[in-house]
N, C-alpha and C positions, 0 to 999 in steps of 0.2 A: 848582208848579214849583220844582224845586231852584234855589237861587241860582246855582249854577255853570252852569245851563242858561239863565238869564234873559238876555234881550237887550233893547235899547231899540228893537227893530225894530217899525215900524208898517206894516201893510198896509191896503188899502182894498177894500171891496165896494160898488160903486155910489157911491163918494165917501165912504162912512162908514168911519171908522177902526176897525181891529181890532187887538188886542194879543196878544202871545204867550200861549197857554193858552186863548184864547177858543174856546167851543163854541156855535154858534148854529144855530137852526132858520130856514131860509129858505123862506117860503111864496111860491108863484108860481102863475100860471095858464097852463098849457100849456107846450109845449116852447120856443116862441119867446121867451117871457118868461124862462124858465130860462136859455136860451143867451145872452140879452142881458146877464145878470149873470155867468154861468159862464165863457164863453169869454174875456172880458177879464181876469177874475180869475186864471184859470190861465195865460194868455199872459203877463200881467205878472209872475207868479211865475217862470216859466221864463226870461224875459229877465233877471230879477234874480239868477238862479242858485239859486233855491229848489228844493227837492225837492218834487215834486208826485205825489200819489196820487189817482187819480180812480176811484171805484167807480161805473161807469157803468151805463146802462140796457142792456137786451139789444140786441145788434147794434151797439154804439157803439165797440167796441175799436179797429178799424182806421179807421173813419170819423172818430172824434174826433181821432186822431193827425194825420190829414191836415188837419183844420180849424185846428189850432194852428200858427201860422207859425214857431214855433221849438221844436225838440224838444231838451230838455236831460235832466235827471233826471226822467223822466216814466214812471210806471207806470199803465196803464189796465186795469181788470178789468171783467168783466161779472157779473151776479148769480150765475151758477153757480160762479164762483171768487172771489166777494166775500162777499155776505151769505148765500148759499145753499150747501148741499151736498146733492146728490141731490134738488133741488127744494124743500128745507125750510130754514127759517131756522136757521142754525147759529152762535149767538152765541159759543161757545167758540172755534171755528175762526176766526171773524171777528176776535176779540180777539187771537188768536195772530198772525194776519197783520198787523194794525195795529201791534201792539207790536214785532214783528220788523222791520217796515219802519222804524219810528222809531228803534229802537236801532241798526240798521245805519247809518243816516244820521247820527245825532247822537252816536254814541259817540266820534267823533274831533273833533266840533265843526265838521265841514265836510260838507255845506253848512250855513250858519248858520240856516236857517229852512225850515219845511215847511208845505205846504198840503194838507190832506186834505179831499176833497169826496165825499159820497155821494148819488147819485140814489136816492130811495126808492120810485120808481114800481113796482118789483118786488113791493112789499107789497100793492098794490091788489087783484089777483085772488086773493090768499091771505088777505085780512083776516078775522080772527075775534077773539073776546074773548081767546083764549089768545095769539094773535100780538101783539095790542095790549099785553098785560101783559109779554110778552117784550121788545118794543121799548122799552117804558117803562123796564124794568130796564137794558136795554142803553144807552140814551141817558144815563141817570143815571150809569152806570159810566164811560161815555166822557168825561163832564164831569170826573170825578175823574182819570181816566187822562191826558187831554189836557194837564192842567196840568204833567205831569212833563217835557214836552219843549217846545222853542221852536217851536211850531207853532200853527196854527189849524185847527179842524175844523168843516166846514159840512155840514148835512144838508138836502137840498132835497126839499120836500114839495109836490106839485102839488094845488092846491085844486080842480082839475077832476076829480081822481081820488079824493080823500079828503073825508069829511064830519066832523062834529063828534065822532063816536065815536073817531076817531084824533087829530084836530087838538087837541082840548082836552087830552088827556094829554100830547101832544108839547109844547104850550106850557108846561105845568107842568114838563116835564123839561129845558128849556133855559134857561140864565141870560139869554141874549139871543135876540131874535126879530127877523127881518126880515119886514115885512109892508107891502104897499101902498107900496113904495119908501122905507121908513123903518126904520132900525135902532133898536130900543129895548131898554133895560135892562128885563128882564121883571118886572113887579110881581107876576105870578102864579107865578113860579118857586118850587118847593118844594125845600128842601134834601134830600139823600139820605135821612135818617131819616124824613122826611115822605112822600117819594115812593115808597119801596120797602118793601114789607111784610116781605120776607125779611131777617132780621138778618144773614145771612151773605153779603150781596151784595158786600161788599168783597173777599171771597175771589176774586171773578171779575176783579178788577183786577190786572193783572201788577205785581209789585213792582219 
């Protein structure tokens, strides 16, 4: 993160402190456990004046707005206009959306902080070795990109939907992991050169 963007702001997920630039993988079991973490996290941000982008599950756009008791700078998408285009994972379009959202909000320094959350359940019925590779590259690139702005990025993975074929790569792709109610500095995190075979992966990160 550029020093001009750095803040001393701390936010919390389930009582665990997060810092600007953090990108973490949140493992949960089922929608109820997800919401137990997610709803307070987003509500707290909106009440504090943060910008919030939620890439929700299918059918959540209107329902989720109603569940948050304060609507400020809130954008909610569903998979077809978030991670997907025409039913397929579209990493370039996703990156363009994320980067545009952050630049519009932080170009003037107001609001001072952003919270981006992605529900990854859309990937379960589409899972394949090719998609896992694409997600791994995307998550690694988001770690590098996220540090450019005063924001935190959380990716929610449901352990009731995904097995080790996805979970293990995702653990390696995130510097911090939330699991079983605890946030840990990930000892299994691999830096980008170790994680991504493509030497041109940095070209996918907006400058």
